[in-house]
C-alpha positions as CSV (number, residue, x, y, z in Angstrom):
1,M,-91.3,-24.9,-14.1
2,S,-92.3,-28.7,-14.0
3,N,-94.1,-30.1,-16.6
4,L,-95.2,-32.6,-14.3
5,K,-98.5,-32.3,-13.3
6,L,-99.4,-31.8,-9.7
7,P,-100.7,-33.8,-6.8
8,P,-104.2,-33.6,-6.2
9,K,-104.8,-30.9,-3.7
10,S,-106.7,-34.2,-1.8
11,D,-102.9,-35.3,-1.5
12,F,-102.8,-31.9,0.8
13,S,-98.8,-33.0,2.3
14,D,-97.7,-34.0,-1.5
15,W,-99.7,-31.3,-3.3
16,Y,-98.3,-28.9,0.0
17,Q,-94.4,-29.2,-0.2
18,E,-94.7,-29.7,-4.2
19,I,-96.5,-26.3,-5.1
20,L,-94.1,-24.3,-2.3
21,F,-91.1,-26.0,-4.5
22,R,-92.3,-25.7,-8.0
23,T,-93.4,-21.8,-7.8
24,S,-90.5,-20.6,-6.2
25,I,-92.0,-20.1,-2.7
26,V,-89.5,-21.8,-0.5
27,D,-86.2,-24.1,-1.1
28,K,-85.3,-26.6,0.4
29,R,-82.1,-27.9,-0.8
30,I,-79.9,-26.6,1.5
31,P,-77.6,-29.4,3.3
32,D,-77.8,-30.8,6.4
33,S,-80.5,-27.8,6.9
34,R,-84.0,-29.5,7.5
35,G,-86.6,-26.9,9.2
36,F,-84.1,-23.6,7.9
37,Y,-84.8,-22.7,3.9
38,G,-84.4,-19.9,0.9
39,Y,-86.7,-18.2,-0.2
40,P,-86.7,-17.1,-4.1
41,P,-87.4,-14.1,-5.0
42,Y,-91.0,-15.1,-6.1
43,G,-91.7,-16.2,-2.3
44,A,-89.3,-13.5,-0.8
45,Q,-91.5,-10.7,-2.5
46,I,-94.9,-12.6,-1.6
47,L,-93.6,-12.4,2.0
48,Q,-92.3,-9.1,2.4
49,L,-95.7,-7.8,0.8
50,L,-97.8,-10.0,3.7
51,E,-95.5,-8.1,6.1
52,D,-96.2,-4.5,4.5
53,L,-100.0,-5.3,4.6
54,F,-99.6,-5.3,8.6
55,I,-96.8,-2.3,8.8
56,Q,-99.3,0.2,7.2
57,E,-101.7,-0.9,9.8
58,L,-99.7,-0.7,12.8
59,N,-98.0,2.7,11.0
60,K,-101.6,4.0,10.9
61,T,-102.3,3.1,14.3
62,G,-99.5,5.3,15.8
63,H,-96.9,2.3,15.7
64,F,-92.9,2.9,15.5
65,P,-90.3,0.5,14.6
66,I,-87.3,-0.6,16.1
67,R,-84.6,-3.1,15.5
68,T,-82.9,-5.5,17.7
69,P,-80.3,-7.9,18.4
70,T,-80.9,-11.4,16.6
71,V,-78.7,-12.8,19.7
72,I,-79.7,-13.0,23.2
73,P,-77.6,-13.4,26.6
74,E,-79.1,-16.5,28.4
75,T,-79.5,-14.4,31.5
76,L,-81.9,-12.6,29.7
77,L,-83.6,-14.9,29.3
78,E,-84.1,-16.0,32.4
79,I,-85.1,-13.1,34.2
80,E,-88.7,-13.3,33.8
81,K,-89.0,-17.8,35.6
82,E,-92.2,-18.3,34.1
83,H,-90.9,-17.3,30.6
84,A,-87.8,-19.2,30.9
85,E,-89.6,-22.1,31.5
86,G,-92.2,-21.7,28.8
87,F,-89.1,-21.4,26.2
88,A,-86.6,-23.0,27.8
89,P,-87.1,-26.8,25.4
90,E,-87.1,-24.1,22.4
91,V,-84.5,-22.0,22.5
92,W,-81.1,-23.0,20.1
93,Q,-77.9,-22.1,22.6
94,I,-74.6,-20.4,21.2
95,T,-72.1,-21.5,23.4
96,H,-68.8,-21.1,22.0
97,G,-67.9,-17.4,20.0
98,R,-64.0,-16.4,18.9
99,N,-61.4,-18.8,18.0
100,N,-64.2,-21.2,19.6
101,E,-63.5,-20.5,22.9
102,E,-66.3,-21.1,25.5
103,L,-68.3,-18.0,26.2
104,N,-68.1,-17.4,29.8
105,I,-72.1,-16.0,29.5
106,K,-74.0,-18.1,26.7
107,K,-75.9,-16.8,24.2
108,V,-79.6,-17.9,23.0
109,L,-80.6,-17.6,19.1
110,R,-83.8,-15.5,19.6
111,P,-86.9,-17.2,20.1
112,T,-89.1,-14.2,21.4
113,G,-88.3,-10.4,21.5
114,E,-89.6,-9.6,24.6
115,T,-86.7,-9.9,27.0
116,I,-84.5,-7.8,24.6
117,I,-86.4,-5.0,23.6
118,Y,-88.1,-5.2,27.5
119,S,-84.5,-4.8,29.1
120,L,-84.4,-1.4,26.7
121,F,-88.0,0.1,28.1
122,A,-86.7,0.3,31.0
123,Y,-84.2,3.0,30.0
124,W,-86.7,4.5,26.9
125,I,-89.1,5.2,29.5
126,R,-89.6,7.8,32.4
127,S,-92.5,9.6,32.5
128,H,-95.9,8.7,31.5
129,A,-95.3,11.4,28.4
130,D,-93.8,9.2,27.1
131,L,-96.9,6.2,26.9
132,P,-97.8,4.9,25.2
133,L,-95.0,3.9,23.6
134,K,-96.0,1.4,20.4
135,T,-93.6,0.0,19.0
136,Y,-92.7,-3.0,15.8
137,E,-90.3,-5.4,14.6
138,V,-89.9,-7.3,11.1
139,R,-87.6,-9.8,11.7
140,S,-86.9,-13.9,11.3
141,V,-86.6,-16.0,15.3
142,F,-85.6,-19.4,15.5
143,R,-87.5,-22.2,17.3
144,A,-85.5,-26.2,18.2
145,E,-89.0,-27.7,16.8
146,P,-89.2,-31.7,16.7
147,D,-87.4,-32.6,13.2
148,K,-90.4,-34.6,13.1
149,A,-92.8,-31.8,13.4
150,V,-91.3,-29.9,10.4
151,F,-93.3,-28.7,7.5
152,P,-92.7,-26.0,5.4
153,L,-93.6,-22.6,6.6
154,M,-96.5,-23.6,9.3
155,R,-93.2,-25.1,11.7
156,T,-89.6,-24.4,11.3
157,H,-86.6,-23.8,12.7
158,E,-86.4,-20.5,11.4
159,F,-89.6,-18.6,11.1
160,Y,-90.4,-15.1,9.9
161,W,-93.1,-13.0,12.0
162,I,-93.8,-9.2,13.2
163,E,-93.6,-8.5,17.0
164,A,-95.8,-5.1,18.0
165,H,-94.3,-4.3,21.7
166,D,-96.8,-1.5,23.8
167,V,-96.7,-0.3,26.6
168,Q,-99.7,1.0,28.7
169,E,-100.3,3.0,31.9
170,N,-103.0,1.0,33.2
171,L,-104.5,-2.4,32.5
172,E,-108.0,-0.7,30.6
173,E,-105.5,1.0,28.0
174,A,-103.5,-3.1,27.7
175,D,-107.4,-4.6,27.2
176,A,-107.9,-1.7,24.9
177,Q,-104.8,-2.6,22.9
178,V,-105.6,-6.3,22.5
179,K,-108.5,-4.7,20.7
180,E,-106.6,-3.1,18.7
181,D,-104.4,-5.3,17.9
182,I,-107.6,-8.0,17.0
183,G,-108.8,-5.3,14.5
184,I,-104.9,-4.9,12.5
185,F,-105.3,-8.9,12.3
186,E,-108.7,-9.1,10.3
187,N,-108.3,-6.3,8.7
188,V,-105.7,-8.1,7.2
189,I,-106.6,-11.9,7.1
190,K,-109.9,-10.8,6.4
191,N,-110.5,-7.5,4.2
192,K,-106.9,-8.3,2.6
193,V,-106.7,-11.8,1.6
194,G,-109.4,-13.4,2.4
195,L,-108.7,-16.2,4.8
196,P,-111.2,-17.7,7.4
197,F,-110.4,-17.7,11.2
198,K,-111.4,-18.1,14.3
199,R,-110.5,-15.5,17.3
200,L,-110.1,-17.5,20.4
201,K,-108.5,-17.0,23.6
202,R,-105.9,-19.6,24.7
203,P,-106.7,-21.7,27.9
204,E,-104.6,-21.1,31.6
205,W,-102.2,-23.7,30.5
206,D,-101.8,-22.7,26.9
207,K,-101.0,-18.7,27.6
208,F,-97.9,-17.5,26.5
209,A,-95.5,-17.6,29.1
210,G,-95.2,-14.5,31.5
211,A,-98.9,-13.4,30.4
212,I,-102.0,-12.5,32.1
213,Y,-103.7,-14.1,28.8
214,T,-103.2,-14.9,25.5
215,C,-105.6,-14.3,22.4
216,A,-105.1,-16.7,18.9
217,Y,-106.4,-16.9,15.9
218,D,-106.9,-20.5,13.9
219,V,-107.3,-21.3,10.3
220,P,-109.0,-23.7,8.9
221,L,-106.8,-26.4,6.9
222,P,-107.4,-29.5,4.2
223,D,-107.0,-32.2,6.5
224,G,-109.1,-31.0,9.3
225,K,-106.4,-29.4,11.6
226,V,-106.3,-26.0,12.7
227,L,-103.1,-23.8,12.3
228,Q,-102.0,-21.4,14.7
229,I,-101.2,-17.5,12.6
230,G,-100.8,-15.2,15.5
231,T,-101.6,-14.2,18.9
232,T,-102.1,-11.1,21.0
233,H,-101.1,-11.1,24.8
234,N,-101.7,-8.8,27.5
235,L,-98.5,-9.4,29.7
236,G,-99.7,-7.0,32.9
237,Q,-96.7,-6.3,34.4
238,N,-95.1,-9.4,34.7
239,F,-92.8,-8.0,32.5
240,S,-92.5,-4.4,34.0
241,K,-91.6,-5.7,37.3
242,A,-89.1,-8.0,36.3
243,F,-87.5,-5.7,34.2
244,D,-87.6,-2.6,36.2
245,I,-90.3,-0.5,33.8
246,K,-91.0,1.9,35.8
247,F,-92.8,6.0,35.0
248,E,-93.7,9.3,36.6
249,S,-97.4,9.3,36.7
250,E,-99.1,12.5,36.1
251,E,-99.3,12.7,40.4
252,G,-95.8,12.1,40.5
253,Q,-95.4,8.6,41.6
254,L,-93.4,5.7,40.2
255,E,-95.0,3.1,38.7
256,Y,-94.9,-0.3,36.9
257,S,-96.2,0.2,33.5
258,Y,-98.3,-2.3,31.7
259,Q,-97.7,-4.7,28.5
260,T,-99.0,-6.1,25.5
261,C,-97.5,-7.7,22.5
262,F,-98.7,-9.2,19.2
263,G,-97.2,-11.3,16.6
264,P,-98.4,-11.7,13.3
265,G,-96.7,-15.0,12.2
266,I,-95.7,-14.1,8.4
267,S,-94.2,-17.5,7.5
268,R,-97.6,-19.5,8.9
269,I,-100.3,-16.8,7.3
270,L,-98.6,-17.5,3.6
271,G,-98.6,-21.4,5.0
272,G,-102.3,-20.7,5.0
273,I,-103.3,-19.1,1.9
274,V,-101.3,-21.3,0.3
275,S,-103.2,-24.5,2.2
276,I,-106.6,-22.6,1.9
277,H,-107.1,-20.6,-1.8
278,G,-104.9,-23.1,-4.0
279,D,-106.8,-25.8,-5.5
280,D,-105.4,-28.5,-7.9
281,L,-104.0,-26.7,-10.9
282,G,-101.5,-25.0,-8.0
283,L,-101.5,-21.4,-6.1
284,I,-104.3,-19.1,-5.7
285,L,-103.0,-15.7,-4.4
286,P,-104.9,-12.6,-3.4
287,P,-104.1,-9.2,-5.0
288,A,-102.3,-7.6,-2.4
289,I,-99.8,-9.9,-2.0
290,A,-99.3,-11.0,-5.6
291,P,-95.5,-10.1,-6.9
292,I,-97.6,-10.4,-10.4
293,Q,-101.2,-8.9,-10.1
294,I,-101.9,-9.0,-13.8
295,V,-100.1,-10.9,-16.3
296,I,-101.2,-10.1,-19.9
297,I,-101.1,-12.9,-22.9
298,P,-101.4,-12.5,-26.7
299,I,-102.8,-14.9,-28.5
300,P,-101.5,-14.7,-32.2
301,K,-103.5,-15.5,-35.9
302,K,-102.0,-15.3,-38.6
303,G,-101.9,-11.7,-39.9
304,W,-102.7,-9.7,-36.5
305,D,-99.2,-10.7,-35.2
306,E,-98.1,-7.3,-35.3
307,K,-101.1,-5.9,-34.1
308,I,-101.5,-8.0,-31.9
309,E,-98.1,-6.9,-30.3
310,H,-98.4,-3.5,-30.3
311,Y,-102.4,-3.9,-28.9
312,A,-101.0,-5.9,-25.6
313,K,-97.7,-3.8,-25.3
314,K,-100.2,-0.9,-24.9
315,T,-102.0,-2.1,-22.8
316,L,-99.1,-3.2,-20.7
317,N,-97.9,0.9,-20.8
318,L,-101.6,2.2,-19.7
319,L,-101.5,-0.8,-16.6
320,K,-98.4,-0.4,-15.2
321,K,-98.3,2.1,-13.2
322,E,-101.0,0.8,-11.4
323,F,-100.5,-2.6,-11.2
324,R,-98.0,-5.2,-10.7
325,I,-98.3,-6.2,-14.1
326,H,-96.4,-8.6,-16.3
327,I,-96.7,-9.5,-20.2
328,D,-95.7,-12.9,-21.0
329,T,-94.2,-13.0,-24.9
330,R,-92.3,-16.6,-25.0
331,D,-92.6,-18.5,-27.6
332,I,-94.4,-21.1,-26.6
333,T,-98.2,-21.8,-26.6
334,P,-100.7,-19.5,-25.0
335,G,-102.6,-23.0,-23.1
336,R,-99.1,-23.5,-21.6
337,K,-98.5,-19.8,-20.6
338,Y,-102.1,-19.9,-18.9
339,Y,-101.5,-23.3,-16.8
340,E,-98.1,-22.1,-16.0
341,W,-99.5,-18.2,-14.6
342,E,-102.5,-20.7,-12.9
343,E,-100.1,-22.5,-11.2
344,K,-98.3,-19.6,-9.7
345,G,-101.5,-17.6,-8.9
346,V,-101.9,-15.1,-10.5
347,P,-105.2,-13.6,-9.5
348,L,-105.8,-11.8,-13.0
349,R,-104.9,-12.5,-16.6
350,I,-105.4,-10.5,-19.8
351,E,-106.4,-12.4,-23.1
352,I,-105.1,-10.4,-26.7
353,G,-106.1,-11.5,-29.6
354,S,-108.2,-10.2,-32.7
355,R,-111.1,-9.6,-31.4
356,E,-110.3,-7.4,-28.4
357,T,-107.3,-5.7,-30.9
358,E,-110.1,-4.8,-33.2
359,G,-113.0,-3.8,-30.8
360,N,-110.4,-2.4,-28.4
361,K,-111.1,-4.7,-25.8
362,L,-109.6,-6.8,-23.2
363,M,-110.3,-10.1,-21.5
364,V,-109.9,-10.6,-18.4
365,V,-109.8,-14.1,-16.4
366,K,-110.2,-14.9,-12.6
367,R,-107.5,-17.1,-11.6
368,F,-109.6,-18.3,-8.5
369,N,-113.1,-19.2,-10.4
370,R,-112.3,-18.5,-14.2
371,E,-114.6,-16.2,-14.3
372,K,-113.8,-13.8,-17.9
373,I,-114.7,-10.1,-18.1
374,K,-115.1,-7.9,-21.0
375,I,-113.9,-4.5,-20.5
376,D,-113.1,-1.7,-22.7
377,F,-109.6,-0.6,-22.7
378,D,-109.8,3.6,-21.9
379,S,-111.7,2.1,-18.5
380,S,-109.6,-0.6,-18.0
381,I,-107.8,0.8,-15.0
382,T,-110.9,1.7,-12.8
383,K,-112.7,-1.6,-13.5
384,L,-109.9,-3.7,-12.7
385,K,-109.2,-2.1,-9.9
386,E,-113.2,-2.6,-8.9
387,I,-112.0,-6.0,-9.3
388,I,-108.9,-6.6,-7.3
389,E,-110.8,-4.8,-4.6
390,K,-113.5,-7.0,-4.8
391,Y,-110.7,-9.8,-4.7
392,P,-109.9,-10.5,-1.4
393,E,-114.1,-10.7,-0.3
394,E,-114.7,-13.0,-3.8
395,L,-112.0,-15.2,-2.4
396,L,-113.4,-15.5,1.5
397,K,-117.0,-16.5,-0.2
398,N,-116.3,-18.8,-2.3
399,V,-113.2,-20.2,-0.5
400,N,-111.7,-23.8,-1.2
401,V,-111.4,-24.6,2.8
402,K,-114.1,-23.8,4.9
403,M,-114.0,-23.6,8.6
404,I,-116.4,-26.2,9.5
405,I,-117.2,-25.8,13.2
406,D,-119.4,-28.0,15.1
407,A,-120.7,-28.6,18.6
408,A,-120.8,-32.0,21.0
409,D,-122.6,-32.9,23.9
410,N,-121.6,-36.3,23.9
411,Y,-117.8,-38.2,23.7
412,D,-119.3,-39.9,20.5
413,D,-121.2,-37.7,18.9
414,M,-117.8,-35.2,19.5
415,I,-115.5,-38.4,18.1
416,D,-117.8,-38.7,15.4
417,L,-117.0,-35.5,14.7
418,V,-113.5,-35.3,14.9
419,E,-113.2,-38.5,12.3
420,K,-115.2,-36.2,10.0
421,N,-112.7,-33.6,10.0
422,T,-114.4,-30.9,11.3
423,H,-112.2,-28.0,12.6
424,L,-113.3,-26.8,15.7
425,I,-115.6,-28.7,17.9
426,E,-117.4,-26.5,21.4
427,I,-117.8,-29.0,24.1
428,P,-118.6,-28.4,27.7
429,F,-115.2,-28.6,29.6
430,C,-114.0,-29.5,33.6
431,D,-110.8,-27.9,32.3
432,E,-108.8,-30.8,34.8
433,D,-105.7,-32.1,33.6
434,E,-106.7,-35.2,33.7
435,C,-108.6,-34.0,30.9
436,V,-106.4,-32.2,29.0
437,E,-104.2,-34.8,29.0
438,F,-106.4,-37.3,28.0
439,L,-107.0,-35.0,25.4
440,K,-103.8,-34.6,23.9
441,D,-102.4,-37.6,24.3
442,E,-105.0,-39.7,23.4
443,L,-106.7,-38.1,20.7
444,N,-103.6,-35.8,19.4
445,I,-107.0,-33.2,20.1
446,K,-105.8,-29.6,21.9
447,V,-108.0,-27.2,23.7
448,R,-107.8,-24.0,21.7
449,G,-110.5,-22.1,24.2
450,V,-113.2,-19.7,23.7
451,P,-114.2,-17.4,21.4
452,L,-113.7,-14.0,21.3
453,F,-116.4,-11.2,21.2
454,E,-119.0,-13.4,19.1
455,H,-122.1,-12.8,21.6
456,G,-122.1,-9.0,21.9
457,E,-119.1,-8.7,24.9
458,K,-116.7,-5.9,24.6
459,T,-113.7,-6.9,26.4
460,V,-111.8,-10.4,27.1
461,E,-113.3,-11.2,30.5
462,E,-116.7,-11.1,29.4
463,C,-115.8,-13.8,26.7
464,E,-114.6,-15.9,29.7
465,K,-117.9,-15.4,31.3
466,S,-119.9,-15.5,28.8
467,A,-118.5,-19.2,28.2
468,I,-118.7,-20.4,31.8
469,K,-122.5,-19.2,31.6
470,R,-123.6,-21.3,28.6
471,A,-121.6,-24.8,30.4
472,K,-123.9,-24.0,33.3
473,G,-125.8,-27.1,34.8
474,K,-123.5,-29.4,31.8
475,T,-120.9,-32.4,32.1
476,C,-118.1,-32.3,31.1
477,I,-118.0,-35.1,28.1
478,I,-114.5,-36.5,28.8
479,C,-114.2,-37.5,31.8
480,N,-118.2,-38.2,32.0
481,E,-118.3,-36.6,35.7
482,N,-116.7,-33.1,36.6
483,A,-119.0,-30.2,36.1
484,A,-117.8,-28.5,33.4
485,K,-116.6,-25.3,33.8
486,R,-116.9,-23.3,30.9
487,M,-117.5,-24.4,27.0
488,V,-114.4,-24.3,25.1
489,Y,-113.7,-25.2,21.4
490,I,-111.2,-27.7,20.9
491,A,-108.9,-29.1,17.2
492,R,-106.4,-31.5,16.3
493,Q,-103.2,-28.5,15.6
494,Y,-100.3,-27.7,13.4
């Protein structure tokens, strides 16, 4: 671990890249491999623990794991035309195979799994008794991003995610699955890792290629931008018709299925956790994804060393059955140990000195606010579980990067809010191409969509109608000419 001081978090890009390297989350030192990174044990464990949170939720809701190939024939990718066109600029092609011979059928590195999975669903589904089919796959995928846009975890050529692909009998069941996906996402992101996020229905021009609508989840970053960390899509029957996924209904009729897909972006979620929770001292990890949840640091004192060491090991032996725990017995000062473990984001520190040893106590220190809590050894498991259970809620309440949301009813106010690093700004908008392009090309701003389930709505369609109703009688503030069609959120994004 480096002895050099971290850049301040106010220098976000430098701080972010330095902390990823110093805490062994990402290693960029593979030659000639920009955008393709290594993940040392500490980072890989965090990614795995984060994946496990989603896997637990998916398993609870009746999903089952599958495995499918990383390499897809180009012909398969092209079956659903809109989907193929949407991903064409991002595809990594494989043109040669054994002995460097040109392939008769070109292959691509999988940018997403719909085409290869749905080619199999056509065989796996025969009857209404096979539905709903609920599956997921944990894997990496590949997107050819512009090199200048590459940024560790947030935008890379290879990234980690979970793809959940579900098949239903009708549109109502598909809509219900989208809501279930949103619930899964909220339970992990809000309740387990304490991130603020906004649920949004993306505009028509920015929906997933081949979907009838897309719901997405944006988190705030320190520089005023937002980061999309996951999506869920209602695909309707677009892919079932393209891939001939049919089932025999109870009435004996062959019908095309409905489908949804859900993609928590594991890499991006970790990028959001690092960016939002971290501070000038380093990482702040939620306990659920911390490889080490508790570190024990003995504080030596002349004449007490043997007793302190024995008590520290006794504490370790008691707690290791319940927590991911480590004892630091290195021959360096306690202060340096504090510094290093704070930088790595370990949620709780237990300090054990002569007073704790003599009084059968433990001094617990929270990483995110350095609050000290003295607890009894005999009740330590129960008390530590209580502290860890409340940790995500406290993180969310005291988050270092709050989601700043505001509204503007004229162009000048909108620009003022952008310059103040407001994350999401609600404006009346006309949906015309000229205004979409002006925002993107002149201001580097994108329309993020309409809010989901914030005004008592029960369906995504009701959310859309609510945004339209709230824009009634207003003029688009970008062109200042056309009637606004709906209220939308805009933002700068990664």
